[in-house]
C-alpha beads as a LAMMPS data file, in Angstrom:
LAMMPS data file: protein, C-alpha beads

445 atoms
444 bonds

1 atom types
1 bond types

-500.0 500.0 xlo xhi
-500.0 500.0 ylo yhi
-500.0 500.0 zlo zhi

Masses

1 110.0

Atoms # bond

1 1 1 -166.929 -468.350 -54.310
2 1 1 -169.102 -469.413 -57.259
3 1 1 -168.533 -473.100 -56.409
4 1 1 -169.634 -472.428 -52.822
5 1 1 -172.822 -470.710 -53.994
6 1 1 -173.525 -473.610 -56.328
7 1 1 -173.130 -476.073 -53.460
8 1 1 -175.443 -474.014 -51.255
9 1 1 -178.006 -473.861 -54.049
10 1 1 -177.935 -477.628 -54.615
11 1 1 -178.306 -478.214 -50.871
12 1 1 -181.343 -475.899 -50.828
13 1 1 -182.870 -477.777 -53.750
14 1 1 -182.359 -481.117 -51.995
15 1 1 -184.039 -479.693 -48.886
16 1 1 -186.980 -478.457 -50.918
17 1 1 -187.453 -481.874 -52.483
18 1 1 -188.106 -483.205 -48.993
19 1 1 -190.666 -480.469 -48.288
20 1 1 -194.445 -481.192 -48.280
21 1 1 -194.997 -479.524 -51.672
22 1 1 -194.801 -480.930 -55.181
23 1 1 -191.490 -480.096 -56.883
24 1 1 -190.054 -481.147 -60.208
25 1 1 -186.917 -480.043 -62.034
26 1 1 -186.809 -480.359 -65.821
27 1 1 -184.857 -479.304 -68.870
28 1 1 -186.157 -476.476 -71.059
29 1 1 -187.707 -479.054 -73.390
30 1 1 -189.643 -480.526 -70.435
31 1 1 -187.519 -483.639 -69.852
32 1 1 -187.845 -484.404 -66.141
33 1 1 -184.557 -484.523 -64.232
34 1 1 -185.866 -484.926 -60.680
35 1 1 -189.334 -485.151 -59.138
36 1 1 -190.276 -485.501 -55.476
37 1 1 -192.854 -488.079 -54.305
38 1 1 -195.717 -485.616 -53.723
39 1 1 -195.358 -484.120 -57.191
40 1 1 -195.260 -487.595 -58.729
41 1 1 -198.573 -488.419 -57.032
42 1 1 -200.134 -485.325 -58.611
43 1 1 -198.635 -485.818 -62.079
44 1 1 -199.126 -489.552 -62.678
45 1 1 -202.973 -489.338 -62.958
46 1 1 -202.539 -486.551 -65.534
47 1 1 -200.108 -488.450 -67.733
48 1 1 -201.843 -490.249 -70.580
49 1 1 -199.496 -493.241 -70.470
50 1 1 -198.754 -493.087 -66.752
51 1 1 -195.089 -492.254 -67.280
52 1 1 -193.207 -489.245 -65.967
53 1 1 -190.550 -488.490 -68.541
54 1 1 -191.645 -485.027 -69.718
55 1 1 -193.287 -482.311 -67.602
56 1 1 -194.995 -480.567 -70.522
57 1 1 -196.397 -483.845 -71.860
58 1 1 -197.732 -484.808 -68.429
59 1 1 -199.513 -481.447 -68.056
60 1 1 -200.615 -481.111 -71.677
61 1 1 -204.278 -481.894 -70.979
62 1 1 -204.640 -479.103 -68.381
63 1 1 -201.887 -476.650 -69.442
64 1 1 -201.397 -477.085 -73.211
65 1 1 -199.483 -473.810 -73.617
66 1 1 -196.851 -474.493 -70.946
67 1 1 -194.191 -475.534 -73.453
68 1 1 -194.743 -472.317 -75.412
69 1 1 -194.620 -470.186 -72.264
70 1 1 -191.156 -471.511 -71.493
71 1 1 -189.981 -471.148 -75.095
72 1 1 -191.228 -467.547 -75.225
73 1 1 -189.641 -466.580 -71.882
74 1 1 -186.616 -464.604 -73.033
75 1 1 -184.909 -463.838 -69.721
76 1 1 -182.051 -465.965 -68.493
77 1 1 -183.936 -466.794 -65.305
78 1 1 -187.098 -465.765 -63.498
79 1 1 -190.802 -466.513 -63.011
80 1 1 -192.477 -468.009 -66.085
81 1 1 -195.872 -468.276 -64.372
82 1 1 -197.045 -468.012 -60.773
83 1 1 -200.088 -469.618 -59.164
84 1 1 -201.530 -470.813 -62.490
85 1 1 -204.680 -472.683 -61.515
86 1 1 -205.445 -475.942 -63.329
87 1 1 -208.779 -477.758 -63.315
88 1 1 -208.586 -481.544 -63.465
89 1 1 -211.762 -483.543 -64.198
90 1 1 -211.721 -486.653 -62.017
91 1 1 -214.894 -488.185 -63.445
92 1 1 -216.231 -487.113 -66.873
93 1 1 -219.706 -488.304 -65.862
94 1 1 -219.767 -486.056 -62.776
95 1 1 -219.009 -482.390 -63.507
96 1 1 -218.657 -481.672 -59.799
97 1 1 -215.829 -484.218 -59.379
98 1 1 -212.859 -481.964 -60.005
99 1 1 -209.435 -481.357 -58.558
100 1 1 -207.813 -477.925 -58.574
101 1 1 -204.045 -477.626 -58.840
102 1 1 -201.778 -474.587 -58.557
103 1 1 -198.647 -474.436 -60.736
104 1 1 -195.688 -472.083 -60.400
105 1 1 -192.875 -472.418 -62.943
106 1 1 -189.397 -470.918 -62.524
107 1 1 -186.651 -470.731 -65.096
108 1 1 -183.477 -471.498 -63.126
109 1 1 -180.905 -470.943 -65.868
110 1 1 -180.325 -471.522 -69.581
111 1 1 -180.945 -475.254 -69.216
112 1 1 -183.387 -475.928 -66.364
113 1 1 -186.812 -475.052 -65.028
114 1 1 -188.390 -475.900 -61.697
115 1 1 -192.127 -476.429 -61.184
116 1 1 -194.000 -476.170 -57.889
117 1 1 -197.302 -478.045 -57.973
118 1 1 -199.922 -478.110 -55.224
119 1 1 -203.446 -479.393 -54.640
120 1 1 -205.693 -476.401 -53.816
121 1 1 -209.061 -478.144 -54.170
122 1 1 -210.081 -477.457 -50.579
123 1 1 -208.844 -473.869 -50.803
124 1 1 -211.017 -473.227 -53.862
125 1 1 -214.039 -474.735 -52.112
126 1 1 -213.457 -472.585 -49.025
127 1 1 -213.038 -469.506 -51.209
128 1 1 -216.407 -470.155 -52.864
129 1 1 -218.063 -470.549 -49.466
130 1 1 -216.384 -467.382 -48.233
131 1 1 -217.674 -465.357 -51.165
132 1 1 -221.244 -466.433 -50.484
133 1 1 -220.745 -465.669 -46.794
134 1 1 -219.475 -462.188 -47.665
135 1 1 -222.580 -461.556 -49.747
136 1 1 -224.751 -462.662 -46.831
137 1 1 -222.785 -460.621 -44.311
138 1 1 -223.087 -457.500 -46.406
139 1 1 -226.850 -457.811 -45.995
140 1 1 -226.790 -458.708 -42.314
141 1 1 -224.529 -455.873 -41.183
142 1 1 -226.830 -453.280 -42.692
143 1 1 -229.366 -454.039 -39.984
144 1 1 -232.063 -454.766 -42.555
145 1 1 -234.108 -457.883 -41.902
146 1 1 -235.673 -458.360 -45.301
147 1 1 -233.725 -459.137 -48.439
148 1 1 -234.016 -461.186 -51.599
149 1 1 -231.163 -463.629 -52.204
150 1 1 -230.831 -465.421 -55.527
151 1 1 -228.240 -467.341 -57.512
152 1 1 -227.489 -466.288 -61.091
153 1 1 -226.026 -468.411 -63.856
154 1 1 -223.214 -467.187 -66.108
155 1 1 -225.686 -465.249 -68.289
156 1 1 -227.316 -463.472 -65.330
157 1 1 -230.449 -465.629 -65.314
158 1 1 -232.217 -466.345 -62.014
159 1 1 -231.816 -469.742 -60.376
160 1 1 -232.117 -470.556 -56.668
161 1 1 -233.426 -468.064 -54.096
162 1 1 -234.713 -467.572 -50.585
163 1 1 -238.343 -466.831 -49.566
164 1 1 -237.490 -463.136 -49.233
165 1 1 -237.630 -462.738 -53.012
166 1 1 -241.407 -462.781 -53.025
167 1 1 -241.621 -460.492 -49.984
168 1 1 -239.273 -457.885 -51.475
169 1 1 -240.201 -458.045 -55.167
170 1 1 -243.576 -459.800 -55.330
171 1 1 -242.215 -462.283 -57.886
172 1 1 -242.736 -466.009 -57.468
173 1 1 -240.330 -468.694 -58.604
174 1 1 -242.721 -469.591 -61.423
175 1 1 -242.807 -466.015 -62.750
176 1 1 -239.081 -465.339 -62.549
177 1 1 -237.061 -468.546 -62.814
178 1 1 -234.613 -468.500 -65.768
179 1 1 -235.418 -464.836 -66.426
180 1 1 -232.536 -462.311 -66.582
181 1 1 -232.158 -460.284 -63.386
182 1 1 -233.122 -457.179 -65.392
183 1 1 -236.655 -458.371 -64.546
184 1 1 -236.318 -456.304 -61.370
185 1 1 -235.423 -453.055 -63.197
186 1 1 -237.459 -450.552 -65.225
187 1 1 -237.376 -451.515 -68.927
188 1 1 -235.080 -448.643 -69.954
189 1 1 -232.636 -449.039 -67.050
190 1 1 -230.641 -451.998 -68.380
191 1 1 -229.440 -453.527 -71.626
192 1 1 -228.138 -457.046 -72.339
193 1 1 -224.646 -455.547 -72.483
194 1 1 -225.021 -453.817 -69.116
195 1 1 -226.096 -457.125 -67.531
196 1 1 -222.922 -458.797 -68.785
197 1 1 -220.836 -455.780 -67.765
198 1 1 -221.950 -456.045 -64.140
199 1 1 -221.109 -459.742 -64.034
200 1 1 -217.668 -459.020 -65.483
201 1 1 -217.082 -456.217 -63.000
202 1 1 -218.149 -458.474 -60.134
203 1 1 -215.557 -460.987 -61.332
204 1 1 -212.887 -458.300 -61.529
205 1 1 -213.592 -456.523 -58.233
206 1 1 -215.171 -459.246 -56.087
207 1 1 -218.609 -457.631 -56.213
208 1 1 -220.724 -455.040 -57.989
209 1 1 -223.204 -452.798 -56.164
210 1 1 -225.651 -450.244 -57.484
211 1 1 -228.621 -448.343 -56.107
212 1 1 -231.642 -446.958 -57.911
213 1 1 -235.234 -447.539 -58.968
214 1 1 -236.359 -451.160 -59.136
215 1 1 -239.693 -452.812 -59.889
216 1 1 -242.144 -454.938 -57.952
217 1 1 -243.981 -457.659 -59.844
218 1 1 -247.072 -455.399 -60.018
219 1 1 -245.079 -452.653 -61.767
220 1 1 -244.747 -450.300 -58.781
221 1 1 -241.294 -448.898 -58.070
222 1 1 -239.073 -449.065 -55.022
223 1 1 -235.609 -447.693 -54.297
224 1 1 -233.387 -450.734 -54.172
225 1 1 -229.799 -451.740 -53.530
226 1 1 -228.511 -454.592 -55.679
227 1 1 -225.309 -456.527 -54.931
228 1 1 -223.771 -459.138 -57.233
229 1 1 -220.893 -461.298 -55.965
230 1 1 -219.214 -464.222 -57.757
231 1 1 -219.508 -467.665 -56.201
232 1 1 -216.733 -469.039 -58.415
233 1 1 -213.103 -467.954 -58.258
234 1 1 -212.931 -464.957 -60.663
235 1 1 -210.147 -465.068 -63.227
236 1 1 -208.893 -468.433 -62.068
237 1 1 -209.228 -470.144 -65.422
238 1 1 -210.418 -473.277 -63.652
239 1 1 -213.136 -473.995 -66.192
240 1 1 -215.885 -474.160 -63.577
241 1 1 -219.280 -472.764 -64.508
242 1 1 -219.622 -469.199 -63.199
243 1 1 -222.316 -468.590 -60.619
244 1 1 -223.211 -465.386 -58.784
245 1 1 -225.122 -464.317 -55.690
246 1 1 -227.653 -461.546 -56.240
247 1 1 -228.964 -459.698 -53.187
248 1 1 -231.703 -457.078 -53.491
249 1 1 -232.758 -454.884 -50.585
250 1 1 -235.548 -452.341 -50.394
251 1 1 -233.849 -449.195 -49.088
252 1 1 -236.653 -446.751 -49.877
253 1 1 -236.454 -445.377 -46.349
254 1 1 -232.988 -443.983 -47.004
255 1 1 -233.595 -442.870 -50.571
256 1 1 -234.026 -439.189 -49.712
257 1 1 -230.704 -438.963 -47.883
258 1 1 -228.964 -441.037 -50.553
259 1 1 -230.435 -438.938 -53.347
260 1 1 -229.422 -435.695 -51.642
261 1 1 -225.832 -436.900 -51.351
262 1 1 -225.796 -438.054 -54.967
263 1 1 -227.109 -434.691 -56.193
264 1 1 -224.522 -432.790 -54.142
265 1 1 -221.624 -434.810 -55.551
266 1 1 -222.704 -435.858 -59.011
267 1 1 -225.255 -433.384 -60.352
268 1 1 -225.220 -429.988 -61.995
269 1 1 -226.728 -427.529 -59.494
270 1 1 -228.917 -425.711 -62.049
271 1 1 -230.416 -428.528 -64.114
272 1 1 -230.138 -431.577 -61.841
273 1 1 -228.477 -433.559 -64.642
274 1 1 -225.131 -435.299 -64.252
275 1 1 -222.238 -432.860 -63.979
276 1 1 -219.089 -432.839 -66.084
277 1 1 -217.101 -435.017 -63.670
278 1 1 -219.838 -437.636 -63.491
279 1 1 -220.079 -437.653 -67.282
280 1 1 -216.360 -438.279 -67.707
281 1 1 -216.314 -441.025 -65.058
282 1 1 -219.249 -442.798 -66.699
283 1 1 -217.852 -442.310 -70.210
284 1 1 -214.435 -443.686 -69.236
285 1 1 -216.129 -446.792 -67.866
286 1 1 -218.156 -447.220 -71.073
287 1 1 -215.000 -446.853 -73.185
288 1 1 -213.291 -449.523 -71.083
289 1 1 -216.273 -451.804 -71.637
290 1 1 -216.193 -451.056 -75.374
291 1 1 -212.501 -451.925 -75.616
292 1 1 -213.130 -455.201 -73.797
293 1 1 -216.230 -456.079 -75.836
294 1 1 -216.958 -453.706 -78.751
295 1 1 -220.630 -452.876 -79.029
296 1 1 -222.652 -449.845 -80.231
297 1 1 -221.849 -446.695 -78.240
298 1 1 -222.926 -443.253 -79.441
299 1 1 -222.702 -439.704 -78.120
300 1 1 -224.753 -436.566 -78.751
301 1 1 -223.566 -433.009 -78.179
302 1 1 -226.636 -430.775 -77.791
303 1 1 -226.488 -426.982 -77.948
304 1 1 -229.296 -424.425 -77.552
305 1 1 -229.398 -422.143 -80.611
306 1 1 -228.942 -418.376 -80.139
307 1 1 -228.701 -418.785 -76.385
308 1 1 -226.715 -415.570 -75.952
309 1 1 -229.560 -413.672 -77.584
310 1 1 -232.005 -415.163 -75.063
311 1 1 -229.811 -414.027 -72.186
312 1 1 -229.329 -410.562 -73.691
313 1 1 -233.021 -410.044 -74.472
314 1 1 -234.688 -411.623 -71.465
315 1 1 -232.027 -411.803 -68.758
316 1 1 -230.104 -414.609 -67.138
317 1 1 -233.119 -415.817 -65.170
318 1 1 -234.829 -416.545 -68.481
319 1 1 -231.679 -418.252 -69.735
320 1 1 -231.655 -420.466 -66.633
321 1 1 -235.311 -421.346 -67.207
322 1 1 -234.510 -422.382 -70.781
323 1 1 -231.644 -424.599 -69.584
324 1 1 -233.906 -426.274 -67.018
325 1 1 -236.552 -426.764 -69.706
326 1 1 -233.983 -428.349 -72.015
327 1 1 -232.743 -430.606 -69.198
328 1 1 -236.294 -431.837 -68.605
329 1 1 -236.690 -432.514 -72.320
330 1 1 -233.472 -434.496 -72.416
331 1 1 -234.501 -436.593 -69.416
332 1 1 -237.905 -437.298 -70.938
333 1 1 -236.482 -438.305 -74.320
334 1 1 -233.673 -440.693 -73.382
335 1 1 -233.488 -443.932 -71.416
336 1 1 -232.572 -444.343 -67.759
337 1 1 -229.483 -446.287 -68.858
338 1 1 -228.248 -443.301 -70.911
339 1 1 -225.989 -440.712 -69.281
340 1 1 -227.436 -437.223 -69.727
341 1 1 -225.125 -434.453 -68.529
342 1 1 -224.529 -430.722 -68.712
343 1 1 -221.084 -430.179 -70.196
344 1 1 -221.060 -426.433 -69.571
345 1 1 -223.054 -423.321 -70.481
346 1 1 -225.834 -424.354 -72.856
347 1 1 -224.013 -427.502 -74.035
348 1 1 -225.284 -430.921 -72.999
349 1 1 -224.014 -434.415 -73.691
350 1 1 -225.964 -437.660 -73.991
351 1 1 -223.961 -440.897 -73.901
352 1 1 -225.983 -443.799 -75.255
353 1 1 -224.645 -447.293 -74.441
354 1 1 -225.859 -449.893 -76.906
355 1 1 -227.212 -447.264 -79.327
356 1 1 -226.317 -447.393 -83.020
357 1 1 -225.951 -444.249 -85.107
358 1 1 -229.450 -444.707 -86.465
359 1 1 -231.131 -445.143 -83.078
360 1 1 -229.131 -442.272 -81.570
361 1 1 -230.086 -440.022 -84.486
362 1 1 -233.750 -440.982 -84.099
363 1 1 -233.630 -439.946 -80.432
364 1 1 -231.905 -436.662 -81.288
365 1 1 -234.537 -435.860 -83.922
366 1 1 -237.341 -436.540 -81.434
367 1 1 -235.665 -434.172 -78.989
368 1 1 -235.255 -431.407 -81.585
369 1 1 -238.853 -431.687 -82.756
370 1 1 -240.177 -431.708 -79.194
371 1 1 -238.192 -428.649 -78.109
372 1 1 -239.043 -426.677 -81.274
373 1 1 -242.761 -427.263 -80.694
374 1 1 -242.783 -425.978 -77.104
375 1 1 -242.797 -422.549 -75.514
376 1 1 -241.068 -421.585 -72.278
377 1 1 -242.932 -418.920 -70.291
378 1 1 -240.817 -416.710 -68.039
379 1 1 -242.598 -413.924 -66.128
380 1 1 -245.386 -414.065 -68.695
381 1 1 -242.997 -413.765 -71.634
382 1 1 -243.069 -416.650 -74.169
383 1 1 -239.674 -417.899 -75.338
384 1 1 -239.118 -420.393 -78.122
385 1 1 -235.780 -421.925 -79.056
386 1 1 -234.278 -424.722 -81.122
387 1 1 -231.347 -427.097 -80.869
388 1 1 -228.305 -428.060 -82.911
389 1 1 -227.082 -431.597 -82.266
390 1 1 -223.848 -433.317 -83.270
391 1 1 -223.634 -437.111 -83.314
392 1 1 -220.598 -439.402 -83.119
393 1 1 -220.104 -443.096 -82.461
394 1 1 -217.268 -445.040 -80.873
395 1 1 -214.629 -446.472 -83.202
396 1 1 -211.288 -448.213 -82.722
397 1 1 -209.180 -445.126 -83.461
398 1 1 -210.877 -443.066 -80.711
399 1 1 -208.560 -443.178 -77.703
400 1 1 -210.349 -440.998 -75.147
401 1 1 -213.612 -439.441 -74.040
402 1 1 -212.392 -436.054 -75.263
403 1 1 -211.738 -437.477 -78.733
404 1 1 -215.302 -438.821 -78.937
405 1 1 -216.750 -435.505 -77.731
406 1 1 -214.546 -433.640 -80.229
407 1 1 -216.127 -435.553 -83.117
408 1 1 -219.618 -434.736 -81.880
409 1 1 -218.515 -431.119 -81.440
410 1 1 -217.478 -430.913 -85.099
411 1 1 -220.802 -432.380 -86.158
412 1 1 -222.694 -429.936 -83.953
413 1 1 -220.715 -427.029 -85.424
414 1 1 -221.660 -428.310 -88.883
415 1 1 -225.327 -428.308 -87.805
416 1 1 -224.968 -424.664 -86.746
417 1 1 -223.340 -423.763 -90.059
418 1 1 -226.083 -425.560 -91.998
419 1 1 -228.827 -423.425 -90.456
420 1 1 -229.355 -424.795 -86.894
421 1 1 -232.351 -426.758 -85.606
422 1 1 -230.984 -430.014 -86.975
423 1 1 -228.958 -433.143 -86.251
424 1 1 -225.663 -433.859 -88.041
425 1 1 -223.486 -436.952 -87.971
426 1 1 -219.717 -436.647 -87.718
427 1 1 -217.889 -437.096 -91.022
428 1 1 -214.099 -437.319 -91.469
429 1 1 -213.941 -434.182 -93.621
430 1 1 -215.688 -431.925 -91.101
431 1 1 -213.630 -428.903 -90.124
432 1 1 -212.385 -428.415 -86.585
433 1 1 -214.585 -425.698 -85.029
434 1 1 -212.982 -422.575 -83.676
435 1 1 -213.017 -422.418 -79.859
436 1 1 -216.378 -421.219 -78.584
437 1 1 -217.017 -419.461 -75.312
438 1 1 -219.969 -421.708 -74.542
439 1 1 -217.924 -424.005 -72.370
440 1 1 -217.322 -421.083 -70.078
441 1 1 -220.985 -420.204 -69.900
442 1 1 -221.702 -417.885 -72.875
443 1 1 -221.816 -418.345 -76.633
444 1 1 -222.023 -416.473 -79.881
445 1 1 -223.678 -419.367 -81.715

Bonds

1 1 1 2
2 1 2 3
3 1 3 4
4 1 4 5
5 1 5 6
6 1 6 7
7 1 7 8
8 1 8 9
9 1 9 10
10 1 10 11
11 1 11 12
12 1 12 13
13 1 13 14
14 1 14 15
15 1 15 16
16 1 16 17
17 1 17 18
18 1 18 19
19 1 19 20
20 1 20 21
21 1 21 22
22 1 22 23
23 1 23 24
24 1 24 25
25 1 25 26
26 1 26 27
27 1 27 28
28 1 28 29
29 1 29 30
30 1 30 31
31 1 31 32
32 1 32 33
33 1 33 34
34 1 34 35
35 1 35 36
36 1 36 37
37 1 37 38
38 1 38 39
39 1 39 40
40 1 40 41
41 1 41 42
42 1 42 43
43 1 43 44
44 1 44 45
45 1 45 46
46 1 46 47
47 1 47 48
48 1 48 49
49 1 49 50
50 1 50 51
51 1 51 52
52 1 52 53
53 1 53 54
54 1 54 55
55 1 55 56
56 1 56 57
57 1 57 58
58 1 58 59
59 1 59 60
60 1 60 61
61 1 61 62
62 1 62 63
63 1 63 64
64 1 64 65
65 1 65 66
66 1 66 67
67 1 67 68
68 1 68 69
69 1 69 70
70 1 70 71
71 1 71 72
72 1 72 73
73 1 73 74
74 1 74 75
75 1 75 76
76 1 76 77
77 1 77 78
78 1 78 79
79 1 79 80
80 1 80 81
81 1 81 82
82 1 82 83
83 1 83 84
84 1 84 85
85 1 85 86
86 1 86 87
87 1 87 88
88 1 88 89
89 1 89 90
90 1 90 91
91 1 91 92
92 1 92 93
93 1 93 94
94 1 94 95
95 1 95 96
96 1 96 97
97 1 97 98
98 1 98 99
99 1 99 100
100 1 100 101
101 1 101 102
102 1 102 103
103 1 103 104
104 1 104 105
105 1 105 106
106 1 106 107
107 1 107 108
108 1 108 109
109 1 109 110
110 1 110 111
111 1 111 112
112 1 112 113
113 1 113 114
114 1 114 115
115 1 115 116
116 1 116 117
117 1 117 118
118 1 118 119
119 1 119 120
120 1 120 121
121 1 121 122
122 1 122 123
123 1 123 124
124 1 124 125
125 1 125 126
126 1 126 127
127 1 127 128
128 1 128 129
129 1 129 130
130 1 130 131
131 1 131 132
132 1 132 133
133 1 133 134
134 1 134 135
135 1 135 136
136 1 136 137
137 1 137 138
138 1 138 139
139 1 139 140
140 1 140 141
141 1 141 142
142 1 142 143
143 1 143 144
144 1 144 145
145 1 145 146
146 1 146 147
147 1 147 148
148 1 148 149
149 1 149 150
150 1 150 151
151 1 151 152
152 1 152 153
153 1 153 154
154 1 154 155
155 1 155 156
156 1 156 157
157 1 157 158
158 1 158 159
159 1 159 160
160 1 160 161
161 1 161 162
162 1 162 163
163 1 163 164
164 1 164 165
165 1 165 166
166 1 166 167
167 1 167 168
168 1 168 169
169 1 169 170
170 1 170 171
171 1 171 172
172 1 172 173
173 1 173 174
174 1 174 175
175 1 175 176
176 1 176 177
177 1 177 178
178 1 178 179
179 1 179 180
180 1 180 181
181 1 181 182
182 1 182 183
183 1 183 184
184 1 184 185
185 1 185 186
186 1 186 187
187 1 187 188
188 1 188 189
189 1 189 190
190 1 190 191
191 1 191 192
192 1 192 193
193 1 193 194
194 1 194 195
195 1 195 196
196 1 196 197
197 1 197 198
198 1 198 199
199 1 199 200
200 1 200 201
201 1 201 202
202 1 202 203
203 1 203 204
204 1 204 205
205 1 205 206
206 1 206 207
207 1 207 208
208 1 208 209
209 1 209 210
210 1 210 211
211 1 211 212
212 1 212 213
213 1 213 214
214 1 214 215
215 1 215 216
216 1 216 217
217 1 217 218
218 1 218 219
219 1 219 220
220 1 220 221
221 1 221 222
222 1 222 223
223 1 223 224
224 1 224 225
225 1 225 226
226 1 226 227
227 1 227 228
228 1 228 229
229 1 229 230
230 1 230 231
231 1 231 232
232 1 232 233
233 1 233 234
234 1 234 235
235 1 235 236
236 1 236 237
237 1 237 238
238 1 238 239
239 1 239 240
240 1 240 241
241 1 241 242
242 1 242 243
243 1 243 244
244 1 244 245
245 1 245 246
246 1 246 247
247 1 247 248
248 1 248 249
249 1 249 250
250 1 250 251
251 1 251 252
252 1 252 253
253 1 253 254
254 1 254 255
255 1 255 256
256 1 256 257
257 1 257 258
258 1 258 259
259 1 259 260
260 1 260 261
261 1 261 262
262 1 262 263
263 1 263 264
264 1 264 265
265 1 265 266
266 1 266 267
267 1 267 268
268 1 268 269
269 1 269 270
270 1 270 271
271 1 271 272
272 1 272 273
273 1 273 274
274 1 274 275
275 1 275 276
276 1 276 277
277 1 277 278
278 1 278 279
279 1 279 280
280 1 280 281
281 1 281 282
282 1 282 283
283 1 283 284
284 1 284 285
285 1 285 286
286 1 286 287
287 1 287 288
288 1 288 289
289 1 289 290
290 1 290 291
291 1 291 292
292 1 292 293
293 1 293 294
294 1 294 295
295 1 295 296
296 1 296 297
297 1 297 298
298 1 298 299
299 1 299 300
300 1 300 301
301 1 301 302
302 1 302 303
303 1 303 304
304 1 304 305
305 1 305 306
306 1 306 307
307 1 307 308
308 1 308 309
309 1 309 310
310 1 310 311
311 1 311 312
312 1 312 313
313 1 313 314
314 1 314 315
315 1 315 316
316 1 316 317
317 1 317 318
318 1 318 319
319 1 319 320
320 1 320 321
321 1 321 322
322 1 322 323
323 1 323 324
324 1 324 325
325 1 325 326
326 1 326 327
327 1 327 328
328 1 328 329
329 1 329 330
330 1 330 331
331 1 331 332
332 1 332 333
333 1 333 334
334 1 334 335
335 1 335 336
336 1 336 337
337 1 337 338
338 1 338 339
339 1 339 340
340 1 340 341
341 1 341 342
342 1 342 343
343 1 343 344
344 1 344 345
345 1 345 346
346 1 346 347
347 1 347 348
348 1 348 349
349 1 349 350
350 1 350 351
351 1 351 352
352 1 352 353
353 1 353 354
354 1 354 355
355 1 355 356
356 1 356 357
357 1 357 358
358 1 358 359
359 1 359 360
360 1 360 361
361 1 361 362
362 1 362 363
363 1 363 364
364 1 364 365
365 1 365 366
366 1 366 367
367 1 367 368
368 1 368 369
369 1 369 370
370 1 370 371
371 1 371 372
372 1 372 373
373 1 373 374
374 1 374 375
375 1 375 376
376 1 376 377
377 1 377 378
378 1 378 379
379 1 379 380
380 1 380 381
381 1 381 382
382 1 382 383
383 1 383 384
384 1 384 385
385 1 385 386
386 1 386 387
387 1 387 388
388 1 388 389
389 1 389 390
390 1 390 391
391 1 391 392
392 1 392 393
393 1 393 394
394 1 394 395
395 1 395 396
396 1 396 397
397 1 397 398
398 1 398 399
399 1 399 400
400 1 400 401
401 1 401 402
402 1 402 403
403 1 403 404
404 1 404 405
405 1 405 406
406 1 406 407
407 1 407 408
408 1 408 409
409 1 409 410
410 1 410 411
411 1 411 412
412 1 412 413
413 1 413 414
414 1 414 415
415 1 415 416
416 1 416 417
417 1 417 418
418 1 418 419
419 1 419 420
420 1 420 421
421 1 421 422
422 1 422 423
423 1 423 424
424 1 424 425
425 1 425 426
426 1 426 427
427 1 427 428
428 1 428 429
429 1 429 430
430 1 430 431
431 1 431 432
432 1 432 433
433 1 433 434
434 1 434 435
435 1 435 436
436 1 436 437
437 1 437 438
438 1 438 439
439 1 439 440
440 1 440 441
441 1 441 442
442 1 442 443
443 1 443 444
444 1 444 445
């Protein structure tokens, strides 16, 4: 029975060698046992000496780790790599003269591997064209006739564009060329890290879309939709220079409906800030970005001092007014790129991408000083209050959003214990606070 299966297998291999795909069979050390004509045509130009004696040596210039991949593959048989894309420079003087190959490598048994090699140059070119077409179609199907279409380089700087750029944004080529696309956003709405994050996420997902306030060249605002789509083949490892399509549309006419939907889904009904779910979604994304590319990321936990006493003395309507006042103060103090959210009760969280401990602490101190200097008037009654703020920053040992919030919670509890109306940084020796009822809507602090 085993002999029959072996014969069938060898017959299948012989059939495959006649197929219109590149096939080569080699030993585990790369020594070539058999190679079909199409594969030889693809391999010979890659071989430094023009010979085809070793598969790994022939592919060394474009797949230097192939030998190690096979050596590290512990299973007796199976897929070593599938669809590995290789970029071959045909003319060093012309960066556009490239050939793209696809390599699949199978371990057949303890002694042999089989490689499948194909020329996918035209497929890659069609894929690039398709991605640009998809970006165009996304604009066309909306029914909007005016849009700004640009090309971005790998750093997110503006390159080519259509005449609609000046109509939509007011910018000319002279004023915007080679500028980062953050040029179209309010100054506090982006950071260099967030620019790179959107490009990465476009690579990973095929596109990245957001909607919000954008700027005309004269400084006036409009509600815009911004789509970024890669023109290269994301994650292919082909070595080609990344390029992106950027499409901006003025959708001010639908802002009210869009904003109403966003508030219903994402915002706290009392304060208008982000709700708990939105906070956690945004924080999880920022933690993913941090793990991919560590950068400053800080978090504030803000609590209104003696809030229960305000409710008891003046009523819940007064307490609600204080919370709305605090929400307005938070929004006025922090950047548009920061995530400001109501965690529950009188507790608020501010997540600050790109903010160091020092800059986050400076913002928290400004908030505390501003709130302490103001008076909230409710039905003619003046109410003054202060804040206690705990501060924590992202570190390698933090494995979740809850863990980061827990550190800020300890620091905030320390601020309460130290007399309130202050900002405290998390320290390793801070005690774990006892559970407080504030997350359910009341507090004794």
